[in-house]
C-alpha positions as CSV (number, residue, x, y, z in Angstrom):
1,M,79.8,-10.7,-138.7
2,I,78.0,-14.2,-138.4
3,W,77.9,-14.1,-134.7
4,V,76.6,-10.6,-135.0
5,G,73.9,-11.4,-137.2
6,A,73.5,-14.6,-134.9
7,L,72.8,-12.4,-132.1
8,A,70.3,-9.9,-133.8
9,L,68.7,-13.4,-135.0
10,A,68.6,-14.4,-131.2
11,I,67.1,-11.1,-130.1
12,W,64.2,-11.3,-132.4
13,V,63.5,-15.3,-131.8
14,A,63.3,-14.1,-128.1
15,L,61.0,-11.2,-128.6
16,C,58.8,-13.4,-130.8
17,L,58.7,-16.0,-127.5
18,T,57.5,-13.3,-125.5
19,G,54.0,-13.2,-127.6
20,F,53.8,-9.3,-126.8
21,W,53.6,-9.0,-131.1
22,L,50.3,-11.2,-131.4
23,C,47.8,-8.2,-130.2
24,R,45.8,-10.5,-128.4
25,E,44.7,-8.2,-125.5
26,R,41.8,-6.6,-126.4
27,D,39.1,-5.0,-124.7
28,D,36.4,-6.9,-127.2
29,G,38.2,-10.1,-126.1
30,V,37.1,-10.1,-122.2
31,Q,34.3,-12.1,-121.5
32,C,32.7,-10.9,-118.1
33,A,28.9,-9.9,-117.2
34,E,27.9,-6.3,-116.8
35,P,27.9,-5.2,-112.8
36,A,24.5,-6.0,-110.8
37,A,25.3,-2.2,-109.4
38,W,27.1,0.7,-111.6
39,P,29.5,2.5,-109.3
40,D,30.3,6.1,-109.0
41,V,32.9,7.6,-111.7
42,V,34.0,10.4,-112.1
43,A,36.3,11.5,-115.2
44,V,39.3,13.7,-114.6
45,V,40.5,15.7,-118.1
46,P,43.6,17.8,-118.2
47,A,43.7,20.4,-120.9
48,R,46.4,22.5,-121.8
49,N,46.0,24.4,-125.5
50,E,43.4,22.2,-126.6
51,A,40.6,24.3,-128.4
52,D,41.1,22.8,-131.7
53,V,39.8,19.4,-130.2
54,I,38.0,19.9,-126.8
55,A,34.9,20.2,-128.1
56,R,34.5,16.8,-129.7
57,S,37.3,14.9,-127.2
58,L,35.1,16.4,-124.3
59,G,31.5,15.8,-125.6
60,S,32.2,12.2,-126.6
61,V,33.2,11.8,-122.4
62,A,29.9,13.8,-121.3
63,G,28.2,11.6,-124.0
64,Q,28.7,8.1,-122.0
65,D,25.5,5.9,-121.7
66,Y,26.7,5.0,-118.5
67,P,23.6,3.8,-115.9
68,G,25.5,4.9,-112.9
69,N,26.6,8.4,-111.1
70,F,29.1,9.8,-113.6
71,R,30.5,13.9,-113.9
72,V,33.2,15.0,-116.0
73,L,36.0,17.8,-114.5
74,L,37.7,19.5,-117.3
75,V,41.1,21.0,-115.6
76,D,42.1,23.6,-117.5
77,D,45.5,23.8,-117.5
78,N,46.7,27.5,-118.1
79,S,45.4,27.1,-121.3
80,E,46.1,30.5,-124.1
81,D,43.5,29.6,-126.8
82,G,40.6,29.6,-125.3
83,T,40.2,25.7,-124.0
84,G,38.3,26.4,-121.2
85,D,35.7,28.8,-122.8
86,V,35.0,26.4,-125.4
87,A,34.4,23.2,-123.0
88,S,32.2,26.0,-120.7
89,G,30.1,26.4,-124.0
90,L,29.2,23.0,-124.1
91,N,26.5,23.1,-121.9
92,A,26.9,20.0,-120.8
93,E,25.0,19.0,-117.2
94,R,27.8,16.4,-116.4
95,I,30.5,19.0,-117.4
96,E,32.4,21.0,-114.8
97,V,35.4,23.3,-115.8
98,L,38.1,24.0,-113.4
99,G,40.5,26.7,-113.5
100,G,43.8,25.1,-113.2
101,K,46.6,26.4,-110.7
102,P,50.1,27.5,-112.0
103,L,52.4,24.6,-112.4
104,A,53.7,23.7,-109.1
105,S,57.4,22.8,-108.1
106,G,58.0,19.2,-108.2
107,W,55.4,18.4,-110.7
108,T,55.1,17.7,-114.0
109,G,52.4,19.4,-115.9
110,K,49.8,17.0,-116.7
111,L,50.2,15.4,-113.1
112,W,49.6,18.5,-111.8
113,A,46.3,19.6,-113.5
114,V,45.0,15.6,-113.2
115,S,45.8,16.1,-109.1
116,Q,43.7,19.5,-109.3
117,G,40.8,17.2,-110.8
118,I,41.3,14.3,-108.6
119,A,41.2,16.4,-105.1
120,H,37.8,18.5,-106.7
121,A,36.5,14.4,-107.6
122,G,35.3,13.7,-104.5
123,T,35.1,10.1,-103.5
124,P,33.4,8.0,-106.6
125,R,34.7,4.5,-106.5
126,F,36.5,5.3,-109.9
127,L,38.2,7.9,-111.9
128,W,38.5,7.6,-115.1
129,L,41.6,9.5,-116.5
130,T,41.5,10.4,-120.1
131,D,43.5,12.9,-122.3
132,A,41.7,15.6,-124.4
133,D,42.9,14.8,-127.6
134,I,41.1,11.5,-127.0
135,E,37.4,10.8,-128.7
136,H,35.6,7.8,-126.7
137,A,32.6,5.6,-128.3
138,P,29.4,5.8,-125.8
139,D,30.0,2.5,-124.2
140,T,34.2,2.8,-123.7
141,L,33.0,3.8,-119.7
142,R,30.6,0.7,-119.5
143,R,33.5,-1.6,-121.0
144,L,35.9,0.0,-118.8
145,V,33.8,-0.6,-115.4
146,T,32.7,-4.1,-116.6
147,I,36.1,-5.3,-117.2
148,A,37.2,-4.0,-113.8
149,E,34.6,-5.2,-112.2
150,G,33.9,-8.8,-113.7
151,K,38.2,-9.4,-113.7
152,Q,38.5,-7.5,-110.0
153,R,41.0,-5.3,-111.3
154,K,42.2,-2.3,-109.6
155,L,43.3,-0.4,-112.9
156,V,41.9,-0.8,-116.4
157,S,43.8,1.1,-119.6
158,F,42.4,1.2,-123.1
159,M,45.4,1.9,-125.6
160,A,43.7,4.1,-127.7
161,Q,43.9,3.6,-131.5
162,L,46.1,6.6,-132.7
163,H,45.6,8.7,-135.4
164,C,46.4,6.7,-139.0
165,K,45.7,8.4,-142.3
166,T,48.3,10.3,-143.6
167,W,51.6,8.8,-145.3
168,P,53.8,9.6,-141.9
169,E,51.3,8.2,-139.7
170,R,51.0,5.2,-141.8
171,M,54.9,4.5,-141.4
172,L,55.4,5.0,-138.1
173,V,52.0,5.3,-135.9
174,P,51.4,1.7,-136.0
175,A,55.2,1.0,-134.7
176,F,54.9,3.1,-131.7
177,V,52.0,0.9,-130.1
178,Y,54.3,-2.2,-131.5
179,Y,57.3,-0.7,-129.5
180,F,55.4,0.2,-126.6
181,S,54.0,-3.3,-126.4
182,M,57.7,-4.5,-127.0
183,L,58.6,-2.8,-123.8
184,Y,55.8,-3.1,-121.9
185,P,53.9,-6.8,-123.0
186,F,49.9,-6.3,-122.4
187,N,50.2,-10.2,-122.1
188,W,52.9,-9.7,-119.3
189,V,51.5,-6.5,-117.7
190,N,47.7,-8.6,-117.4
191,R,49.2,-11.3,-115.1
192,P,51.1,-11.4,-112.2
193,G,54.4,-10.1,-111.9
194,P,56.7,-7.1,-112.0
195,I,56.3,-6.2,-115.4
196,A,53.4,-3.0,-115.1
197,G,51.8,-0.1,-117.9
198,A,48.9,2.2,-118.8
199,A,48.0,3.9,-121.8
200,G,47.6,7.3,-120.6
201,G,44.8,8.5,-123.2
202,C,42.4,5.9,-121.4
203,V,43.1,4.9,-117.6
204,L,39.8,3.6,-115.1
205,V,41.6,3.5,-111.7
206,D,40.1,2.3,-108.4
207,C,40.2,5.3,-106.1
208,A,40.8,3.7,-102.9
209,A,43.8,1.5,-104.6
210,L,45.4,5.1,-105.6
211,E,44.7,6.4,-102.2
212,A,46.8,3.2,-100.4
213,A,49.1,3.8,-103.0
214,G,50.1,7.3,-101.7
215,G,47.5,9.3,-104.7
216,I,48.9,11.2,-107.8
217,A,51.6,12.8,-106.1
218,A,53.4,9.5,-105.3
219,I,54.2,9.6,-109.0
220,R,54.4,13.6,-109.5
221,T,57.8,13.8,-111.1
222,S,57.1,11.0,-113.7
223,L,57.3,12.1,-117.1
224,I,55.9,8.6,-118.3
225,D,53.1,8.8,-116.0
226,D,51.1,6.4,-117.7
227,C,53.4,3.5,-116.9
228,A,54.1,5.4,-113.7
229,L,50.5,4.6,-112.4
230,G,50.8,1.3,-113.7
231,A,53.6,0.3,-111.6
232,L,52.1,2.0,-108.9
233,I,48.6,0.4,-108.7
234,K,49.9,-3.0,-109.5
235,R,51.4,-3.0,-106.0
236,Q,47.7,-2.9,-104.9
237,G,46.1,-5.6,-107.1
238,P,45.7,-6.6,-110.6
239,I,45.6,-4.4,-113.5
240,W,44.8,-5.1,-117.4
241,L,46.1,-3.2,-120.6
242,G,44.5,-3.7,-124.1
243,L,44.3,-2.4,-127.8
244,T,40.6,-1.0,-128.7
245,H,38.8,0.7,-131.3
246,R,36.4,2.3,-128.7
247,S,38.6,4.9,-128.2
248,R,40.7,6.9,-130.7
249,S,43.5,9.9,-130.9
250,I,42.0,12.9,-133.4
251,R,44.9,14.6,-133.3
252,P,46.6,13.8,-136.8
253,Y,50.5,14.1,-137.7
254,V,51.1,15.5,-140.7
255,S,54.5,15.3,-141.0
256,S,57.3,12.3,-139.7
257,G,58.8,15.3,-137.7
258,E,55.4,15.7,-135.3
259,V,55.6,12.1,-135.1
260,G,59.3,12.0,-134.1
261,A,59.1,14.8,-131.2
262,M,55.9,13.0,-129.8
263,I,58.5,9.7,-129.5
264,A,61.6,12.1,-128.5
265,R,59.6,13.6,-125.9
266,S,59.8,10.7,-123.8
267,A,62.4,8.4,-125.1
268,Y,65.2,9.1,-122.8
269,A,63.3,9.5,-119.7
270,Q,62.7,5.8,-120.6
271,L,66.3,5.1,-120.3
272,R,66.2,6.7,-116.8
273,Y,68.1,9.6,-118.2
274,S,71.5,7.4,-118.1
275,P,74.0,7.8,-121.0
276,L,75.2,4.0,-120.5
277,F,71.6,2.8,-121.4
278,F,71.6,5.4,-124.2
279,V,74.5,4.3,-125.6
280,A,73.6,0.4,-125.1
281,T,69.9,1.1,-126.4
282,V,71.1,3.0,-129.6
283,I,73.2,0.0,-130.2
284,G,70.9,-2.4,-129.7
285,L,68.5,-0.5,-131.8
286,V,71.0,-0.8,-134.9
287,L,71.5,-4.7,-134.2
288,M,68.3,-5.1,-134.3
289,F,67.0,-3.2,-137.3
290,V,70.1,-2.3,-139.6
291,V,72.1,-5.3,-139.3
292,P,69.6,-7.9,-140.7
293,V,68.5,-6.0,-143.4
294,G,72.7,-5.3,-144.1
295,L,73.6,-9.0,-144.4
296,A,70.7,-10.2,-145.8
297,L,71.7,-7.8,-148.8
298,L,75.1,-7.7,-148.8
299,G,76.6,-11.1,-146.9
300,H,77.2,-14.0,-148.4
301,G,76.3,-17.5,-147.6
302,T,75.4,-18.6,-143.8
303,E,75.6,-14.4,-143.0
304,Q,73.3,-13.7,-145.3
305,M,70.8,-16.8,-144.3
306,I,70.9,-15.7,-140.8
307,G,70.6,-11.8,-141.9
308,A,67.6,-13.1,-143.9
309,L,66.2,-15.2,-141.3
310,A,65.8,-12.1,-138.8
311,F,64.3,-9.9,-141.5
312,A,61.8,-12.3,-142.2
313,L,60.9,-12.6,-138.4
314,M,60.6,-8.9,-138.0
315,A,58.7,-8.3,-140.8
316,T,56.3,-11.1,-139.8
317,M,55.9,-10.1,-135.7
318,Y,54.8,-6.6,-137.4
319,Q,51.5,-8.0,-139.0
320,P,49.2,-8.4,-136.0
321,I,49.5,-4.8,-135.4
322,L,48.9,-3.8,-139.6
323,R,46.4,-5.6,-139.3
324,F,44.8,-4.1,-136.3
325,Y,45.0,-0.7,-137.9
326,R,44.2,-2.2,-141.3
327,L,47.1,-1.3,-142.9
328,S,49.1,-3.3,-146.0
329,P,50.9,-6.3,-144.8
330,L,53.5,-5.1,-147.2
331,W,54.8,-2.0,-144.2
332,G,56.3,-5.1,-142.4
333,L,59.2,-5.0,-145.2
334,A,59.7,-1.4,-144.2
335,Q,60.1,-2.1,-140.2
336,P,64.1,-2.1,-140.7
337,L,63.7,1.9,-142.1
338,I,61.0,2.3,-139.7
339,G,63.0,1.2,-136.5
340,S,66.3,3.2,-138.1
341,F,63.6,6.3,-137.5
342,Y,63.1,5.3,-134.3
343,T,66.5,5.1,-133.5
344,F,67.2,8.5,-134.7
345,C,64.5,9.9,-131.8
346,V,65.9,8.2,-129.2
347,V,69.3,10.2,-130.2
348,W,67.0,13.3,-130.8
349,S,65.9,12.8,-127.5
350,G,69.1,12.6,-126.0
351,W,70.3,15.6,-127.6
352,Q,67.1,17.7,-126.3
353,H,68.0,16.3,-123.1
354,W,71.4,17.7,-122.7
355,R,70.4,20.8,-124.6
356,G,67.8,21.7,-121.8
357,R,64.7,21.0,-123.6
358,G,64.1,17.4,-123.0
359,G,60.5,16.6,-122.4
360,M,59.2,19.2,-124.1
361,W,55.3,19.3,-123.6
362,K,52.8,22.1,-124.8
363,G,56.1,24.3,-124.3
364,R,57.2,23.0,-121.0
365,A,60.5,21.3,-120.9
366,Q,60.3,19.1,-118.1
367,A,62.5,16.2,-118.3
368,N,65.8,18.1,-116.8
369,A,63.8,19.1,-113.6
370,V,62.6,15.6,-113.4
371,A,66.3,14.0,-113.8
372,A,67.7,16.6,-111.4
373,R,65.5,15.1,-108.8
């Protein structure tokens, strides 16, 4: 078992060297001056059955203190709960509510709604794509544009701070951001190279770059649409992705099952719907999260030392994201349990896909149609 433990330790050492876990890529850490002239921006907000949160989120978008020309398009994606009526009732001058068309063949639901908003947006310099369950501080758009203009980025994306108040959220939500950044290291995304990503809750994209890349239709089948957009735009020029406290998710997760459903929605898509990648990933996750604690508790001699070292590194690397979410450092000790939960979610995602219910979002099972193409 020594070689198994050594392999687990080597994985954690390699991950440590990437620096993804340091959480240094933050919007308030970027130093650049505000532009002399503020470019035109149109916000596109796709919404499907979001009546419970839309007034708060859309109000925060319309309430931006942006000095330039700015308007907001809410695309009501065939909601059944009166989302469009709630949005129309806000009576904000900046807001226009569009009734979405029925889902077109060959598109995922969210991207179809986004495409309709973009088509109606005209020719602004930037599009601000934001989700209907995200609330923004009044200076969020100013900050997005300042980074885009000051750093000459074709896309700027803020990883919204997820809701983290309930017990399941404290245990599982910071890990979602942590594992996302493990897959898409922010520090690598922000420099030249093939690694690209974005966080769909808050994305500012240069319209000319998007059009040159083929428009939103170029990623119309993507279930993980934010990262697909990041990769698409990075081919046109540099992009930037970072953490923020300015944008916050206002949708709570009251149970571990709700968090699990969020993870399972796209986990198998992340593995490119490949059974081989699926098996390899499950084995790798067990190696990373189960083997170290198993050896540390049950091993002897060198095995136990290797397991303890891997476990210590695992817990230490989790500390920066815990500080970002203002949580106890003791949650680092729960990493084996948290990692095991995420491993279960990967298995669940694969199972849902094989049952024909992959990529469930707002009552739509999208992954199977996407994988078939």
